[in-house]
VOVO-112061 format. One line per field, with one value per residue (C-alpha): residue number from 1; residue in three letters; chain; x, y, z. Coordinates in pm, 1 decimal. Layout:
BEGIN
nr = [NUM / ...]
rest = [Ala / ...]
kette = [A / ...]
c1 = [X / ...]
c2 = [Y / ...]
c3 = [Z / ...]
This chain:
BEGIN
nr = [1 / 2 / 3 / 4 / 5 / 6 / 7 / 8 / 9 / 10 / 11 / 12 / 13 / 14 / 15 / 16 / 17 / 18 / 19 / 20 / 21 / 22 / 23 / 24 / 25 / 26 / 27 / 28 / 29 / 30 / 31 / 32 / 33 / 34 / 35 / 36 / 37 / 38 / 39 / 40 / 41 / 42 / 43 / 44 / 45 / 46 / 47 / 48 / 49 / 50 / 51 / 52 / 53 / 54 / 55 / 56 / 57 / 58 / 59 / 60 / 61 / 62 / 63 / 64 / 65 / 66 / 67 / 68 / 69 / 70 / 71 / 72 / 73 / 74 / 75 / 76 / 77 / 78 / 79 / 80 / 81 / 82 / 83 / 84 / 85 / 86 / 87 / 88 / 89 / 90 / 91 / 92 / 93 / 94 / 95 / 96 / 97 / 98 / 99 / 100 / 101 / 102 / 103 / 104 / 105 / 106 / 107 / 108 / 109 / 110 / 111 / 112 / 113 / 114 / 115 / 116 / 117 / 118 / 119 / 120 / 121 / 122 / 123 / 124 / 125 / 126 / 127 / 128 / 129 / 130 / 131 / 132 / 133 / 134 / 135 / 136 / 137 / 138 / 139 / 140 / 141 / 142 / 143 / 144 / 145 / 146 / 147 / 148 / 149 / 150 / 151 / 152 / 153 / 154 / 155 / 156 / 157 / 158 / 159 / 160 / 161 / 162 / 163 / 164 / 165 / 166 / 167 / 168 / 169 / 170 / 171 / 172 / 173 / 174 / 175 / 176 / 177 / 178 / 179 / 180 / 181 / 182 / 183 / 184 / 185 / 186 / 187 / 188 / 189 / 190 / 191 / 192 / 193 / 194 / 195 / 196 / 197 / 198 / 199 / 200 / 201 / 202 / 203 / 204 / 205 / 206 / 207 / 208 / 209 / 210 / 211 / 212 / 213 / 214 / 215 / 216 / 217 / 218 / 219 / 220 / 221 / 222 / 223 / 224 / 225 / 226 / 227 / 228 / 229 / 230 / 231 / 232 / 233 / 234 / 235 / 236 / 237 / 238 / 239 / 240 / 241 / 242 / 243 / 244 / 245 / 246 / 247 / 248 / 249 / 250 / 251 / 252]
rest = [Met / Arg / Asn / Leu / Leu / Leu / Ile / Leu / Leu / Ala / Phe / Leu / Ala / Leu / Ser / Ser / Arg / Ala / Gln / Gln / Thr / Leu / Arg / Val / Cys / Tyr / Asp / Asn / Trp / Pro / Pro / Tyr / Ala / Ala / Tyr / Asp / Asn / Lys / Ser / Gly / His / Ser / Gly / Ile / Thr / Ile / Asp / Leu / Ile / Arg / Glu / Ile / Tyr / Gly / Ala / Met / Gly / Leu / Ala / Leu / Asn / Phe / Gln / Ser / Gly / Thr / Gln / Thr / Arg / Cys / Leu / Gln / Ala / Ala / His / Glu / Gly / Lys / Ile / Asp / Ala / Met / Leu / Phe / Ala / Asp / Lys / Glu / Thr / Leu / Pro / Thr / Trp / Lys / Phe / Thr / Thr / Thr / Pro / Thr / Glu / Tyr / Trp / Leu / Val / Ala / Ala / Trp / Val / Gln / Glu / Gly / Ser / Met / Leu / Lys / Arg / Phe / Asp / Gly / Leu / Asp / Gln / Phe / Ala / Gln / Ala / Arg / Val / Gly / Ile / Val / Lys / Asn / Tyr / Val / Tyr / Pro / Gln / Gln / Val / Gly / Gln / Tyr / Gln / Asn / Trp / Glu / Thr / Val / Glu / Met / Thr / Asp / Pro / Met / Asp / Gly / Leu / Arg / Gln / Leu / Ser / Ala / Lys / Arg / Ile / Asp / Val / Met / Phe / Asp / Asp / Leu / Ile / Trp / Val / Glu / Arg / Val / Arg / Lys / Glu / Gln / Gln / Leu / Ile / Ile / Arg / Leu / Leu / Glu / Pro / Ile / Val / Glu / Val / Met / Pro / Gln / Phe / His / Ala / Val / Arg / Pro / Glu / Leu / Ala / Ala / Lys / Val / Ala / Glu / Phe / Asp / Arg / Glu / Val / Gln / Arg / Arg / Ile / Lys / Ser / Gly / Glu / Met / Glu / Lys / Arg / Tyr / Arg / Ser / Ala / Ile / Gly / Leu / Ser / Phe / Asp / Ala / Ile / Arg / Arg / Asn / Asp / Leu / Lys / Asn / Val / Arg]
kette = [A / A / A / A / A / A / A / A / A / A / A / A / A / A / A / A / A / A / A / A / A / A / A / A / A / A / A / A / A / A / A / A / A / A / A / A / A / A / A / A / A / A / A / A / A / A / A / A / A / A / A / A / A / A / A / A / A / A / A / A / A / A / A / A / A / A / A / A / A / A / A / A / A / A / A / A / A / A / A / A / A / A / A / A / A / A / A / A / A / A / A / A / A / A / A / A / A / A / A / A / A / A / A / A / A / A / A / A / A / A / A / A / A / A / A / A / A / A / A / A / A / A / A / A / A / A / A / A / A / A / A / A / A / A / A / A / A / A / A / A / A / A / A / A / A / A / A / A / A / A / A / A / A / A / A / A / A / A / A / A / A / A / A / A / A / A / A / A / A / A / A / A / A / A / A / A / A / A / A / A / A / A / A / A / A / A / A / A / A / A / A / A / A / A / A / A / A / A / A / A / A / A / A / A / A / A / A / A / A / A / A / A / A / A / A / A / A / A / A / A / A / A / A / A / A / A / A / A / A / A / A / A / A / A / A / A / A / A / A / A / A / A / A / A / A / A / A / A / A / A / A / A]
c1 = [-34.6 / 263.3 / 66.8 / -196.5 / 94.3 / 282.4 / -61.5 / -155.4 / 207.9 / 187.3 / -183.1 / -19.3 / 270.7 / 26.8 / -187.1 / 125.5 / 214.5 / -104.6 / -140.5 / 212.6 / -0.9 / -35.3 / -365.2 / -260.0 / -500.7 / -365.4 / -524.1 / -351.2 / -60.2 / 177.6 / 515.1 / 484.9 / 248.9 / -19.8 / -177.2 / -252.8 / -336.2 / 48.8 / 249.6 / 34.5 / 128.2 / 422.0 / 616.5 / 934.2 / 690.2 / 550.0 / 900.3 / 990.2 / 780.0 / 817.4 / 1167.9 / 1173.9 / 834.9 / 953.6 / 1269.5 / 1058.9 / 897.6 / 500.3 / 380.2 / 240.5 / -160.3 / -199.5 / -543.2 / -602.8 / -876.9 / -945.0 / -841.1 / -1259.2 / -1270.3 / -930.3 / -1102.4 / -1414.0 / -1190.4 / -986.0 / -1272.2 / -1431.1 / -1144.4 / -1069.4 / -703.0 / -396.3 / -226.5 / -300.3 / -81.0 / -69.4 / -304.5 / -395.9 / -411.9 / -784.8 / -895.4 / -769.4 / -681.8 / -662.3 / -411.9 / -13.0 / 160.9 / 503.6 / 728.1 / 974.2 / 846.8 / 871.2 / 685.0 / 616.6 / 279.1 / 353.4 / 81.5 / 41.9 / -261.5 / -365.7 / -609.6 / -812.6 / -523.2 / -704.3 / -695.4 / -559.4 / -356.0 / -2.9 / 194.7 / 62.3 / 30.2 / -238.9 / -564.1 / -685.9 / -677.8 / -934.1 / -1149.7 / -1506.3 / -1416.9 / -1468.3 / -1262.3 / -1259.3 / -1225.5 / -1144.1 / -1338.3 / -1099.7 / -810.0 / -642.4 / -508.3 / -310.5 / -416.0 / -427.7 / -672.2 / -808.3 / -1006.0 / -994.9 / -1382.8 / -1431.4 / -1470.0 / -1710.4 / -1636.8 / -1730.0 / -1691.6 / -1573.3 / -1432.8 / -1197.5 / -922.5 / -898.9 / -1296.8 / -1162.2 / -892.0 / -1135.5 / -1376.0 / -1107.5 / -1004.8 / -1363.0 / -1383.2 / -1636.7 / -1393.2 / -1137.6 / -889.8 / -747.8 / -480.7 / -309.1 / 22.1 / 300.2 / 429.5 / 122.6 / -124.8 / 200.7 / 226.6 / -225.6 / -197.0 / -3.9 / -106.0 / -497.9 / -384.9 / -608.2 / -619.8 / -478.7 / -192.2 / 23.6 / 88.8 / 408.1 / 526.3 / 451.2 / 173.9 / 299.7 / 480.5 / 318.8 / 524.2 / 289.6 / 305.0 / 136.8 / -73.9 / -86.3 / -316.8 / -238.7 / -109.2 / 175.1 / 308.3 / 659.9 / 667.5 / 633.7 / 907.9 / 1156.3 / 1034.4 / 1106.4 / 1428.6 / 1501.2 / 1415.6 / 1593.4 / 1931.4 / 1823.9 / 1807.0 / 2144.7 / 2322.3 / 2193.5 / 1990.7 / 1661.7 / 1809.3 / 1941.2 / 1587.7 / 1394.9 / 1631.6 / 1611.3 / 1282.8 / 1117.2 / 1433.1 / 1401.4 / 1589.6 / 1443.4 / 1700.0 / 1579.4 / 1211.5 / 1231.8 / 1395.2 / 1171.7 / 1449.6 / 1255.7 / 1518.9 / 1773.2 / 1480.9 / 1543.3]
c2 = [-646.6 / -728.9 / -922.6 / -724.1 / -508.3 / -707.8 / -809.0 / -466.4 / -415.2 / -717.7 / -610.1 / -255.9 / -444.1 / -649.3 / -352.1 / -127.4 / -395.8 / -415.8 / -39.0 / -108.6 / -337.6 / -139.2 / -276.6 / -233.3 / -232.4 / -251.7 / -383.5 / -653.8 / -516.6 / -802.8 / -803.4 / -540.9 / -667.7 / -935.0 / -1221.4 / -1564.5 / -1853.6 / -2027.6 / -1701.8 / -1509.8 / -1140.8 / -1062.9 / -869.3 / -649.6 / -355.3 / -618.3 / -680.4 / -345.5 / -210.2 / -505.7 / -485.3 / -115.3 / -72.0 / -382.4 / -210.5 / 54.2 / -147.4 / -232.2 / -542.3 / -556.3 / -716.3 / -729.2 / -714.8 / -701.6 / -575.2 / -365.9 / 18.3 / 82.9 / -156.1 / -26.1 / 332.8 / 237.0 / 36.4 / 396.8 / 606.3 / 374.4 / 361.9 / 3.0 / 67.0 / 229.2 / 246.8 / 232.5 / 132.6 / 283.5 / 569.8 / 874.6 / 1264.9 / 1284.4 / 1026.3 / 1025.4 / 1448.0 / 1459.6 / 1131.1 / 1202.5 / 1062.1 / 890.0 / 1163.0 / 874.7 / 615.3 / 282.5 / 208.7 / 353.9 / 295.6 / 248.2 / 327.3 / 158.8 / 151.7 / -246.4 / -320.2 / -584.7 / -802.0 / -744.2 / -364.3 / -225.1 / 85.1 / -55.5 / 244.0 / 485.7 / 839.0 / 995.7 / 988.9 / 1104.7 / 766.6 / 624.2 / 924.7 / 739.8 / 425.1 / 215.2 / 254.3 / 69.6 / 303.5 / 140.8 / 309.2 / 515.9 / 500.8 / 789.4 / 841.5 / 1019.9 / 1414.6 / 1389.0 / 989.2 / 1154.5 / 1427.9 / 1316.8 / 1298.1 / 1207.2 / 876.2 / 643.2 / 529.0 / 192.0 / 208.5 / -134.5 / -128.8 / -432.0 / -409.6 / -778.1 / -798.1 / -465.0 / -683.6 / -967.7 / -742.2 / -627.7 / -962.8 / -1069.6 / -738.6 / -547.7 / -218.2 / -155.6 / -31.3 / -25.1 / 206.0 / 17.0 / -130.3 / -246.2 / -537.9 / -625.6 / -658.4 / -825.7 / -1091.1 / -1081.9 / -1155.6 / -1503.2 / -1650.6 / -1562.5 / -1654.0 / -1298.2 / -1196.3 / -841.4 / -657.8 / -340.4 / -25.9 / 134.2 / 369.3 / 403.2 / 706.5 / 813.0 / 699.3 / 776.4 / 796.1 / 582.6 / 669.8 / 506.9 / 699.7 / 689.9 / 797.6 / 1171.0 / 1067.4 / 862.2 / 1107.7 / 1043.9 / 677.0 / 844.4 / 1035.7 / 773.5 / 548.5 / 801.8 / 875.8 / 474.7 / 445.3 / 727.4 / 545.9 / 280.6 / 421.8 / 589.6 / 261.4 / 131.2 / -181.9 / -70.1 / -93.3 / -423.9 / -544.1 / -428.9 / -626.4 / -915.7 / -931.7 / -807.0 / -731.4 / -365.5 / -65.8 / 128.8 / 438.5 / 446.9 / 420.1 / 686.2 / 920.6 / 838.2 / 717.8 / 443.6 / 392.6 / 231.6 / 46.9 / -318.1]
c3 = [5203.8 / 5027.7 / 4839.9 / 4715.8 / 4604.2 / 4419.7 / 4235.3 / 4194.2 / 4069.6 / 3780.8 / 3666.6 / 3598.5 / 3426.5 / 3210.5 / 3105.3 / 3018.3 / 2793.3 / 2605.2 / 2577.5 / 2338.0 / 2097.4 / 1792.4 / 1577.0 / 1221.3 / 860.1 / 529.0 / 197.3 / 10.3 / -141.1 / -268.6 / -269.8 / 7.9 / 228.4 / 231.3 / 392.3 / 298.2 / 556.2 / 494.9 / 556.3 / 757.7 / 694.7 / 523.5 / 271.2 / 289.2 / 476.4 / 672.3 / 757.8 / 807.8 / 1010.8 / 1237.1 / 1308.1 / 1291.7 / 1591.1 / 1770.2 / 1872.1 / 2024.0 / 2234.4 / 2045.2 / 1929.2 / 1564.4 / 1546.2 / 1128.4 / 966.9 / 574.2 / 421.3 / 104.4 / 116.9 / 255.4 / 537.9 / 658.1 / 625.8 / 817.0 / 1125.6 / 1118.4 / 1137.6 / 1398.3 / 1599.6 / 1572.5 / 1414.8 / 1507.9 / 1203.3 / 848.0 / 548.1 / 182.7 / 324.2 / 200.1 / 415.9 / 196.9 / 409.7 / 719.9 / 722.1 / 1123.3 / 1167.3 / 1144.1 / 828.1 / 774.6 / 584.5 / 438.7 / 147.1 / 182.7 / -111.6 / -431.6 / -651.9 / -989.7 / -1184.3 / -1529.9 / -1758.8 / -1821.4 / -2087.5 / -2241.4 / -2450.5 / -2766.5 / -2739.0 / -3028.5 / -2831.3 / -2824.3 / -2565.4 / -2306.5 / -2493.4 / -2251.2 / -2114.2 / -2412.0 / -2595.5 / -2318.1 / -2418.7 / -2400.9 / -2269.6 / -1976.9 / -1695.2 / -1344.3 / -1070.9 / -674.6 / -472.6 / -164.3 / -409.8 / -453.1 / -783.3 / -947.6 / -1000.7 / -1430.8 / -1356.9 / -1097.9 / -1269.9 / -1587.5 / -1679.5 / -2054.9 / -2028.9 / -1863.7 / -1485.2 / -1349.9 / -971.9 / -727.9 / -413.4 / -486.2 / -724.2 / -829.5 / -915.4 / -1125.1 / -1321.5 / -1372.3 / -1537.6 / -1719.7 / -1873.8 / -1922.4 / -2151.3 / -1884.3 / -1890.0 / -2144.2 / -1874.5 / -1514.0 / -1329.9 / -1113.1 / -968.9 / -1251.6 / -979.2 / -831.3 / -1131.8 / -1293.7 / -1068.7 / -1085.7 / -1447.1 / -1425.9 / -1147.6 / -1248.9 / -1615.3 / -1695.2 / -2017.1 / -2014.4 / -2089.5 / -1992.6 / -2200.9 / -2156.6 / -2024.2 / -1683.1 / -1592.5 / -1305.9 / -987.9 / -663.9 / -312.5 / -45.0 / 298.4 / 639.1 / 891.0 / 1266.3 / 1510.5 / 1612.0 / 1988.5 / 1795.9 / 1650.0 / 1840.9 / 1707.3 / 1351.7 / 1372.3 / 1528.1 / 1253.4 / 992.5 / 1097.5 / 1122.1 / 761.4 / 650.2 / 821.0 / 616.8 / 305.0 / 303.9 / 466.5 / 130.6 / 332.8 / 143.4 / -211.6 / -70.0 / 54.0 / -312.1 / -532.9 / -347.7 / -288.9 / -609.2 / -865.0 / -865.8 / -753.4 / -485.7 / -523.4 / -852.7 / -831.9 / -522.6 / -796.2 / -1076.3 / -1277.9 / -1467.2 / -1682.0 / -1442.5 / -1199.8 / -1295.5]
């Protein structure tokens, strides 16, 4: 009987540990979260949530996919958390309230474009604009209609189309696209200034609300201590504090 009890307790302990695994899906977004065969899942955000949720006793099981695939997995109950999510697409989930990333939305055009700077959306009237499905763009971009929308599920596909002159403009992240432009030798160019800075949030299942609140408190502590500023400066050479204040003149 005693052996049976020990076996039962061991089984319950294993079950408890299994329940402590947080399945996390994200859309590849270096330098925040990315996957490759050499480094596995890595990035500023990956490291941060490993540390914070790990301190709560949670193990992290990451999976990388497009925004569309992560949303599908969320709706099918295959994941517990989604990074860089939007309330419009997961209205019943619990969201973080303290951003750890900011989407620096910029206009990217063909290298040979006559445009020299971003002066407003009307300069793209009648243009072919690459729009990524399930992205929640800045309101001014999402509501603009005086252009031809070319929809796609993968932003990388859109950048390749832009480089090949099949579309005229893409709106996407300053840091990520600049990195991809160099790696893929894309023939595209940035229009300055940035269109908009959008804070990004993470979503988890409603039953994990207490964990999200604890995550937010820890992030706020790290912001006040200057740790987030140091991480950003070290990883990408930009100021976290300037970005979150929308002080783009002092970002670098």
